C-alpha distance (Angstrom), angle and dihedral (degrees) to the residues before:
residue distance angle dihedral
M1 . . .
T2 3.77 . .
N3 3.77 134.4 .
P4 3.82 128.4 -155.1
I5 3.79 91.8 -148.2
S6 3.77 125.2 70.3
R7 3.79 120.1 -103.1
R8 3.76 122.3 -135.1
S9 3.76 120.7 -99.9
F10 3.82 129.5 -106.5
M11 3.78 86.7 -96.2
T12 3.80 92.2 57.1
L13 3.80 110.1 32.5
P14 3.80 111.5 114.2
A15 3.81 123.6 -158.9
L16 3.81 97.2 46.5
A17 3.73 132.6 95.5
P18 3.80 120.0 -77.2
L19 3.76 114.8 -85.5
G20 3.76 86.7 -123.9
A21 3.79 86.6 76.0
L22 3.79 91.2 69.5
G23 3.77 93.7 105.5
S24 3.77 127.8 -92.1
S25 3.80 119.1 -33.1
L26 3.79 94.1 -157.7
G27 3.78 111.4 131.4
A28 3.80 94.5 5.6
D29 3.79 139.1 84.8
E30 3.80 119.4 -136.8
H31 3.81 121.3 -137.2
R32 3.79 128.0 -178.0
F33 3.79 131.8 -160.2
H34 3.80 132.4 -175.0
Y35 3.81 128.2 -167.9
D36 3.80 130.4 177.8
H37 3.82 128.7 -146.9
I38 3.80 95.3 35.4
I39 3.84 114.0 149.4
G40 3.79 88.6 -22.1
T41 3.81 93.5 -52.5
S42 3.81 135.2 49.2
L43 3.77 136.2 -78.3
D44 3.79 131.2 -133.8
L45 3.78 120.6 -170.9
A46 3.79 131.2 -177.7
V47 3.80 119.6 -175.1
W48 3.79 132.1 178.1
T49 3.79 121.7 -147.0
P50 3.82 122.5 -164.8
H51 3.80 116.8 -113.8
Y52 3.79 92.0 -125.0
I53 3.81 94.2 68.4
G54 3.78 92.5 62.3
S55 3.76 143.3 -59.4
G56 3.77 139.8 -111.2
G57 3.79 110.9 -8.7
G58 3.80 90.0 5.2
T59 3.78 93.9 65.5
R60 3.79 90.4 43.3
N61 3.79 90.0 54.7
I62 3.79 90.5 50.5
A63 3.79 90.2 50.3
R64 3.79 90.1 48.3
Q65 3.80 89.3 56.0
A66 3.80 88.6 57.5
A67 3.81 91.5 48.9
Q68 3.80 92.0 49.2
A69 3.81 90.1 49.8
V70 3.82 89.4 53.8
L71 3.81 92.4 50.0
A72 3.79 93.4 45.6
E73 3.80 92.3 51.6
I74 3.80 91.9 47.5
H75 3.81 90.6 50.5
R76 3.80 92.0 48.1
L77 3.80 95.4 47.5
T78 3.81 94.3 42.3
A79 3.80 88.6 58.2
I80 3.80 86.4 57.8
L81 3.82 103.1 38.6
S82 3.80 108.5 29.8
T83 3.80 111.1 118.2
Y84 3.81 88.6 -171.1
D85 3.81 93.3 63.4
P86 3.82 111.3 75.6
E87 3.81 89.2 -157.6
S88 3.80 96.7 51.8
E89 3.78 117.9 113.4
I90 3.80 93.7 -109.9
S91 3.81 91.9 50.8
R92 3.79 91.7 50.7
F93 3.80 90.2 43.7
D94 3.79 90.3 53.3
R95 3.82 89.4 52.3
F96 3.81 89.4 51.1
E97 3.80 90.1 -115.3
H98 3.78 91.4 120.1
R99 3.80 114.8 45.2
E100 3.81 105.1 -177.3
P101 3.80 115.1 49.4
S102 3.78 120.1 -137.1
R103 3.79 118.2 -109.5
E104 3.81 91.1 -98.4
L105 3.80 95.4 49.1
A106 3.79 90.5 45.6
E107 3.81 89.8 52.1
V108 3.81 92.6 52.2
L109 3.80 92.3 47.1
E110 3.80 88.6 50.0
L111 3.80 90.6 50.4
Y112 3.80 89.4 55.3
R113 3.80 90.5 48.6
I114 3.81 90.1 52.2
W115 3.80 94.4 47.1
E116 3.79 93.7 43.2
N117 3.78 86.9 57.2
R118 3.83 94.5 43.5
T119 3.83 93.6 48.7
G120 3.78 95.7 44.0
G121 3.79 92.1 -113.6
V122 3.81 98.8 -45.6
L123 3.81 91.1 120.4
S124 3.78 120.4 45.6
V125 3.78 138.9 161.4
R126 3.84 85.7 -126.4
P127 3.82 100.9 40.8
R128 3.80 96.2 173.1
G129 3.79 96.7 48.6
A130 3.79 144.5 -56.4
T131 3.81 94.1 -78.5
T132 3.82 96.2 46.6
P133 3.83 126.0 96.1
L134 3.79 122.8 -77.0
N135 3.80 113.0 -96.3
V136 3.81 119.4 -169.0
D137 3.78 97.0 155.7
A138 3.82 98.5 123.6
L139 3.80 103.1 39.5
G140 3.79 92.0 28.2
K141 3.79 91.2 59.8
A142 3.80 90.8 45.6
Y143 3.81 90.4 49.5
I144 3.81 89.5 52.9
I145 3.82 91.1 50.5
D146 3.80 92.5 50.9
R147 3.80 93.4 46.1
S148 3.81 93.4 45.5
A149 3.79 92.8 53.0
E150 3.80 88.9 49.9
A151 3.81 90.2 48.8
A152 3.81 89.9 57.8
R153 3.80 91.4 51.3
L154 3.80 91.6 49.3
A155 3.81 92.5 47.4
V156 3.82 92.5 49.9
P157 3.83 109.1 26.0
D158 3.80 90.5 179.6
L159 3.80 95.1 62.8
A160 3.82 111.2 134.2
G161 3.80 95.5 -158.7
L162 3.78 146.2 -15.7
V163 3.80 138.2 -159.7
L164 3.81 116.5 -173.4
N165 3.81 120.5 -173.1
I166 3.81 119.8 -176.3
G167 3.78 113.6 174.8
G168 3.81 93.4 -28.4
D169 3.81 96.8 -47.6
I170 3.79 106.6 116.8
V171 3.81 132.9 -161.8
V172 3.81 119.2 -168.6
W173 3.79 128.1 -167.4
G174 3.79 131.7 170.9
R175 3.81 95.4 0.0
E176 3.77 141.1 73.4
C177 3.78 110.2 -113.8
E178 3.79 127.7 -171.3
V179 3.80 114.7 -150.4
G180 3.79 129.4 -173.7
I181 3.81 121.7 -140.4
T182 3.78 115.9 -139.8
D183 3.80 117.6 -120.7
P184 3.84 106.8 -126.3
A185 3.81 88.6 -148.1
A186 3.82 90.7 56.0
P187 3.82 107.7 29.9
A188 3.81 96.4 155.8
D189 3.78 108.3 134.8
N190 3.80 94.1 -117.2
A191 3.81 96.7 40.8
D192 3.78 119.1 119.2
P193 3.82 111.9 -97.6
L194 3.79 119.9 -108.3
T195 3.80 88.7 -120.3
R196 3.80 141.6 -30.3
I197 3.77 132.2 -118.4
V198 3.78 133.4 -162.9
I199 3.79 119.6 -136.1
R200 3.79 117.9 -163.2
G201 3.79 95.6 -178.1
G202 3.78 128.8 -26.0
A203 3.79 133.1 59.6
V204 3.78 142.8 -68.2
A205 3.80 128.3 -155.0
T206 3.80 133.3 177.9
S207 3.78 127.1 -156.8
G208 3.78 129.5 178.4
T209 3.76 152.4 117.5
Y210 3.80 104.8 -107.1
L211 3.82 94.2 98.2
R212 3.79 105.5 18.2
G213 3.79 102.3 33.0
A214 3.79 123.8 -135.8
H215 3.80 103.8 -21.2
L216 3.82 103.1 135.0
I217 3.79 114.4 100.5
D218 3.79 124.6 -143.7
A219 3.80 100.3 -142.2
R220 3.81 90.5 -155.8
T221 3.81 89.2 70.1
G222 3.80 103.6 14.8
R223 3.80 89.1 -126.2
T224 3.79 136.7 105.7
E225 3.78 105.8 -102.5
I226 3.79 108.4 165.4
R227 3.79 123.7 -177.3
A228 3.82 101.0 171.9
S229 3.79 134.9 55.6
S230 3.78 92.4 -149.5
S231 3.78 141.7 -2.1
T232 3.79 125.6 -172.0
V233 3.80 121.6 -169.6
V234 3.79 131.3 -170.2
A235 3.80 112.6 -159.2
R236 3.79 144.5 150.4
N237 3.79 92.8 -88.1
A238 3.79 141.5 8.3
V239 3.81 93.9 -105.0
T240 3.80 92.8 58.9
A241 3.81 92.6 42.3
N242 3.82 92.3 51.0
A243 3.79 94.8 44.2
L244 3.80 92.7 51.4
A245 3.82 95.5 41.3
S246 3.80 91.7 53.2
T247 3.79 93.2 45.0
L248 3.81 93.2 48.5
C249 3.80 89.5 59.1
I250 3.80 91.7 54.0
L251 3.81 104.1 39.6
N252 3.79 124.2 64.5
A253 3.80 114.5 -94.3
D254 3.81 99.1 -100.8
E255 3.80 95.0 46.0
G256 3.78 92.7 45.6
M257 3.78 94.5 48.1
R258 3.80 91.5 49.2
L259 3.80 87.8 58.2
V260 3.81 90.5 51.1
E261 3.80 91.7 48.8
R262 3.80 89.6 53.2
T263 3.81 91.7 52.6
R264 3.78 114.9 88.4
D265 3.82 116.0 -118.2
A266 3.81 93.4 -1.0
E267 3.80 125.4 129.0
A268 3.78 129.3 176.2
L269 3.77 146.3 -168.5
R270 3.81 116.8 -155.4
I271 3.79 127.2 -170.5
D272 3.77 115.2 -166.7
R273 3.78 125.7 -149.6
S274 3.81 92.0 -93.0
G275 3.81 91.0 55.9
A276 3.81 96.3 -105.9
V277 3.82 111.9 147.7
Q278 3.79 123.5 -144.1
R279 3.80 126.1 -175.3
S280 3.78 130.3 -163.6
S281 3.80 115.5 -114.7
G282 3.80 94.8 -96.3
F283 3.79 100.2 35.6
T284 3.79 94.3 102.0
A285 3.81 88.3 62.6
V286 3.82 89.9 67.9
E287 3.80 96.0 34.5
R288 3.78 122.4 103.2
F289 3.77 106.1 178.2
R290 3.76 115.7 -164.5
R291 3.77 121.6 168.0
V292 3.80 114.7 -154.4
Q293 3.78 111.5 -139.4
Q294 3.80 114.0 -142.7
T295 3.79 120.4 -156.6
T296 3.79 121.1 -139.5
A297 3.78 124.2 -149.1
A298 3.80 114.7 -116.0
N299 3.79 92.2 -117.9
W300 3.84 94.8 49.7
P301 3.84 108.2 109.3
L302 3.80 114.9 -115.1
G303 3.80 111.6 -99.4
Y304 3.80 93.1 6.6
E305 3.78 120.3 136.7
V306 3.78 139.2 174.2
S307 3.77 115.4 -140.1
I308 3.79 131.2 -167.3
A309 3.80 118.2 -152.9
V310 3.80 112.8 -149.3
T311 3.80 123.1 -173.0
L312 3.81 118.0 -150.4
K313 3.79 117.3 -158.0
P314 3.81 130.5 -169.8
I315 3.81 110.1 -83.8
P316 3.81 115.1 -135.1
P317 3.81 114.2 -129.9
G318 3.77 111.9 -87.5
E319 3.79 95.2 25.4
D320 3.80 124.0 109.6
A321 3.78 122.5 -108.0
P322 3.83 115.6 -110.3
Y323 3.77 120.4 -103.3
L324 3.78 134.6 -150.4
A325 3.78 136.2 -179.6
A326 3.81 124.1 -173.1
W327 3.76 129.3 178.8
V328 3.81 141.9 153.3
E329 3.77 122.6 -122.3
D330 3.79 131.3 174.2
A331 3.78 127.7 -121.7
T332 3.80 90.8 -83.9
G333 3.79 93.1 54.6
K334 3.81 94.0 -106.2
L335 3.79 116.6 146.6
V336 3.82 113.4 -107.3
R337 3.77 98.2 173.6
A338 3.79 139.2 -19.5
I339 3.80 105.9 -131.1
V340 3.79 107.8 -175.9
L341 3.77 143.5 -24.8
W342 3.80 124.7 -161.3
G343 3.78 116.0 -179.9
S344 3.79 142.0 57.3
K345 3.80 113.2 -68.7
D346 3.78 96.4 -142.2
K347 3.78 93.9 43.2
Y348 3.79 99.9 45.3
K349 3.78 102.2 29.0
P350 3.83 93.8 103.6
E351 3.81 90.4 53.7
L352 3.81 95.5 40.4
S353 3.79 96.3 44.0
S354 3.81 93.5 131.3
F355 3.79 91.0 58.1
W356 3.80 93.8 49.5
I357 3.79 93.4 45.2
I358 3.79 95.7 50.0
T359 3.81 95.4 42.3
G360 3.79 94.8 39.9
G361 3.81 89.7 -129.1
S362 3.80 89.6 -83.7
K363 3.80 115.1 -176.6
D364 3.81 87.5 -147.2
L365 3.80 86.7 76.3
L366 3.78 94.4 54.9
Y367 3.78 120.8 84.9
K368 3.81 145.3 176.2
V369 3.80 127.7 -149.0
S370 3.78 145.2 -167.9
K371 3.76 106.6 -137.8
V372 3.78 142.1 135.4
T373 3.81 112.4 -67.3
R374 3.79 110.2 -108.1
L375 3.75 134.0 -128.3
P376 3.83 120.8 -146.0
G377 3.77 111.6 -76.8
T378 3.78 144.6 102.8
Y379 3.81 119.4 -53.7
K380 3.77 131.4 -175.1
I381 3.79 128.1 -129.5
V382 3.81 112.4 -164.0
């Protein structure tokens, strides 16, 4: 799934677990990178470099090599797999201008063949019919994420850990990462997650209709027939996680969960349109539920809320993403609660100095989340 607007960075995403949950930092330096306009969305990367390969600027340079390897692989594979570029290899292949597919295109087409067979035809490289254009958007993006994370590891063999987030699809390697799952009934950016999961290597993907509406196509009919509000899957790789998450939204609960149970090292959480939650048999092993209790002032009216409507528009290439910080303070200037922060800390700190001063720049306020990729529109912060 892609998104024409940029997504916020690891340092800014609310509704996910604190970054401090990303395993132990002993013996390793953490580095973060954020890039907009990547596969129609934005990219957030965190890498850890061991102390023994350098210090200070040296470790930063090593981390930058990993980031550049990720970007280079994305650029290379996008030129092959983008169905939006008429000059990409897949576009020319679909027009019969390119007879023999490259190894990468052949691998993606084979992945669709495998998953079309495994899902009984729910997923297909031609979801609207045999004579319609090729569409590899879902698994193609996941394939790029998997390959890009591997490219970073090959470029810097000494990496101690990596977390790559492209549009809400997350790959984790070498670290423990806690991820919150958005509640479809409460998708406000600063709302508490429905639950949290811990990934110790692998990938997580979320698909659903609660933000984007019915956009997933059942290739058996060529129509959008959605039976779930949200499905989140943890799996060995992003391709498997995306394939299962999409399929779970289309199939009925029992049929979809049977497919998950038959998939090695895959676990899922599915929320149907009535709000009923179903977990795969091993999902509780990766779940770390933690409800955050909010206190209410005595003079705050029962059931009263203040909401902020924020409109996101498509961002032209080369322009910066918007930023927003919201918090509550009392009459003395004391922080009551940090509500939300959208924007890169390093980039916007001079302009958001009040936020950083009053919150103390605490990492406990900064979150990351697996959720459905958003289209431009108006969203509510409560």
